[in-house]
C-alpha positions, 0 to 999 in steps of 0.5 A: 515508520510513523503513520501519516494520515490526512483528514480523509485518510484512515489506516485500516491495518498495520503490521510490523515484523523483522524490520518491515512495516506494512500499512493499509490505508483507505482515503475517504475523499477519493475512495483510493486504497493503498498499501505502504511498505517500509523496510527499516533495514534499508530505509526504503519503501513503496506505496501501491494503489490497489482495487478495494476488492484486492486490499486484504490480499495486497496487504498480506502480500505487498511484494507480489503486488509491487512486482506485478505493478513493476511488470506493467500490470494495472493493479487498480481499475483507475490506473497505476499509482504514480511513483 
């Protein structure tokens, strides 16, 4: 996964292991925090928006947060991330 960033978006953390890449981003302009996961084995991935106070936990456990979002639980105070 090649990191893509806009001018106001900053990659705060990145890790890769066993074909999985996880990145944590903060958008300076919107103050949004997102976690992106890419699975090179299946060529699939997802992005979730999380509250800033949950950013590190979501970065460490992206599948748990994605499952919570799929169940309809709001991850951020401003609403769900559009797919």
